[in-house]
N, C-alpha and C positions, 0 to 999 in steps of 0.2 A: 383831565389828567390821563384818561384811558388812551387818548390819542398820543400822548407822550410815551406811554408804555409801548405802543405799537411802533412808534418812531425808533425807540431804542432797539427793539427786536429787529426792525428793518436795517438799522444802521450796522449793528453788530453782524447781522446776517450777510451784509455786503462784504465783510471781511472773512468770516467763518462760513464758507459756503455749504449749503445743503444740510445744515444742522439746526434747523429752527426749533425742534423739540428740545434739544440740549440747551439752547440759548434761553428758551422760555423757562425751563427748569432752573437754570442758574439765576435768572432774574427773579423768579419766585422765591428762591432761597434767600436772596439779598433783601427782598421786600419783606420777608418774614424775619429779618434781623438774624439770619443764621450765617454760618460759615460753610464754605463749599470746598469739597475735595474732588479734583478732577484726576481720574486714574486712567492711564493709557500708555501705549508705547510712545517713544520719542518721535516727534515730527508730525503729529497730527493736528497741532494748533492749540494745545493746552494753555501755553503762556500767552499766545496771541489773544485767546478768548478772555483771559483775565485782564489783560491791558485794555482791550476794547470795551469791556464792561465798565472798568473804572473811569475811562475817558468819557464814555457816553453818559454815565451817572454824575459827571462833573466832580469827581472826588480826587483827592491827593493820592498818590500811588508810589509805593516803594517795592523793589524786588529784592529778595534775599535768596542768594543761591546757596542751597543747603549742600554741604560737602562733609566728608568724614572728619575734617579737622576744624569744623565750625564750633565755636564756643558760645555759651549763653550770652556772654558779654557782647559778642558780635551782633546779637539780635536786640538785646535790651538797652545796651549802652554801658558806659563806665564812668566812674569819677576819677578825675585827674587832678593831681596837686598843683595848685597855683602858687608859685613862689612869691609873686607880688603881694598878695594879701594873706598868704599863709593858710589858705583854706582849700578844701577839695571842691572842684567844680564839676558838676554832672554834665556829661555829653550824651544826649539821647541817641539811642540806636535807631535803626530803620523801622522798628515796630511802631514808632510814634508817628503814625500816618493813618489815613482813613481806610485805605485798602492795602493790605500787605500780601504780596505774592510770595508764598513760601515755595519756591521752585525746587522740584525733586526733593520734597521733604523727607522721604525715606532713605535718602543717601546720607543723612546726618546720623550721628550716634543718638541713642536714647537720651543722653544728658542734654544735648542741644535741642532735641525735639521737645523735651519737657519745659523748655523756656516759653513755649507758647500756651501752656495749659491755663495759667492764671489769666493771661491776656484774653484768651478765647471765652473763658467762662465769666469773668467778672469785669472785663474791659479795663483792667488796671494791671500794673506790674509792681512788684516790691523789689527794690534795689537798695542795698546797704541799709536795710531796716526802714526805709521810707517808701510809702505807697504813692505811686504816681498814676493819675488817671490818663487814659488814652483818649485820643480825639473821638468825637461823635459825628457821624456814625463810624463804627469800626468793624471791618470785615477782614477775615483771613480767607484768602483763596489759595489753596495748596494744590500743587500738582504732585503726582506720585507715579513712579514707574512700576510695572508689574513686579511682584515679589520674586519671580524666578530670574530676573535680570541680575547681573553681577554687581556687587557693591551696595546692596540694599539692606536696610534695617527695618523689620516690620514695625508699623505703628502699634502701640499697645491699645487694648480695648478702651481704656479710659480716654485716650485721645481721639480714637475713631468716633466714639460716641459724642464728642463735642462738635463734630461736623454735622450740621443739619442734613446735608445731602452729599452723596457721592454720585458723580455722573461719569460717563465714558463717551468719548467722541466717536471713536472708531474710524475706519477708512471712509473717505468721501465716496459718493456714488459716481458712476461713469461721467454723467453730465457735469456735476460739480467739479470733479477733478480736471475735466477738459477746460472748464471755465477758469479754473485756478491756473492751469498751465498757460493759458492765453492771456491772462489778465496781468494787472500790476503786481509788483512785489508787495507782500503783506505789510512789510515795515513802512513802505511809502504810504499805504492806505491808512495805517494807524496814525501817522502824522497828520493826515487830512481830517481825522475825526474831530468833531466838536461835542461839547456837552449838550445833552438833550434836556437836562434838568438842572435846577438850582438846588442848593443844599436844603433850603426850606421846602421845596417840592418833594424831595425824597422823604423827608421827615413826615410830610403830610400823607404821602402814599403809604408809608409804614403804619402810620396811625389809622388810616382807612382800612388797611388790611386787618388790623387787630379788631376792628369794630364790625367786620363782616359777620352776619348772624349765623349762629350754629344751633340748629334745633336739637332737642333731646334725642330724637331718633338717630340723628347723625352721630351724636356722642356715643349712643349705643353701638353703632357700627364701628367706630374707632376702637372702642373698648373690646368689641368682639374680635377684631383683627388682632389686637395686642394679646388678648387672653389666649387666642388660638396658638400663637407662636410659643407662649409659655407652657401650654399643655401638650404641644406636639412633641413626638419623639424624633422628628426629623431635624430639630435644631438643638444645638448644645445648650444655648441659653435663649430665652425669649426676649422680647423687646422691653426695654426699661421704661419707667415713667417719663424720663427725658425724651425717649424716642416717641412715646405717645403724644407728648406736647409738640415735638417737632413735626409729627404727621398732621396734627391739627393746625399749627401755624402755617405750614406749607400749603395745606388745602385752602385755608383762608386767603393766602396770597394768590393762589391759582384762580380762585373764584373771582377775586378782584380783577385779575388780568383778563378773565372771561367776561368782565363787565356785569358781574352779578353781585348783589348785596347779601347773598346767602350761600352757604355751602351745600352742595349736593354730593351724593356718593361718588359720582364721576370725578369730582375734584380730588377726593381722597385717593381714588384709583389712579389718577394721572400722576400724582407725586409719589405714590407708594414705592415704585422701583428705586427712586433716588434716596428715599428715607430708610428703607430696610436693608438694602443690599450689603452695606458695610457693617451692619449690626448683627446679622445672623450668621452663625457658623453651622455648616452641615455636619451632622453626626456621622453620616455615611462616608462623605469624602474628606472630612477633617479640614475644610477650608471655607473661606467666605463664599456665600451663595451668589449666584448671578441675580442682580436686582430684578431684572425683568422676568426671569423664570420664577423667582420667589413671589413676585407680585401677582403673576398670572395664576400661580397655585393658590395663593391666599384668596384671590377674587373668586375662584371656583369653590373653595372649601368653606368660605365664610359668607353666608347669605346676607343680602341687604335687608334690614328690618323693614 
């Protein structure tokens, strides 16, 4: 199975050039059964990364373009009256798929954004009083433009906390951008991608990730990191219990990708930027912290047991 993980990273890396770390973090997020938020300026490959991941994992894929006039029914679906039999027939929305790309999620109003909350937390939606299960596995990959750009609605804390990780792609380096300019169109490359896994393979990998051993000393380290954010005056709020679980699940997935059956502190540190960046608010600057800066600071201030 580890060879297939490497194959996915290699295949996606052939489309998103020079971003192996971000690809591995995104894959670890999905192996940990979490949802992924990709925040960056337009044009750096956020949507392409989501599409390439879904294709490489062999999962069904739907894209929802979030706009200011989007309604919850456009996401969840709607019941339409059928004259022939005198009943209402439910027409499922694009959320009924395995990978949902919520493109530019913060351009929709809070009412439309909230349509994702139940789906992300419980893998089900309630429409017209009836609860409907979503396909398994179910992932939301959302892209988000920086909050300073025109026409954005900030995601509330309750929704941000449901994303296991937030990553940023950034500009490519000189070599990668040169290769991008000389190479094929990214859309053509996406069409050439094939699935590296079957559905049962992905389920098996997720199960393996859950079974990666975590020693008591490692749990002490995770709790020390979480408690430090709660006691520190640098952050408006500390990490929640959900964030602590997210950190542990992501570290297990990272250890599996590193071909280990136990978690070491370096696994926690590797996923720390993606897990904490969107959950911590700086009391000094009054905005979300930079994940890598916050992780570096936590690694300095919290000793490994």
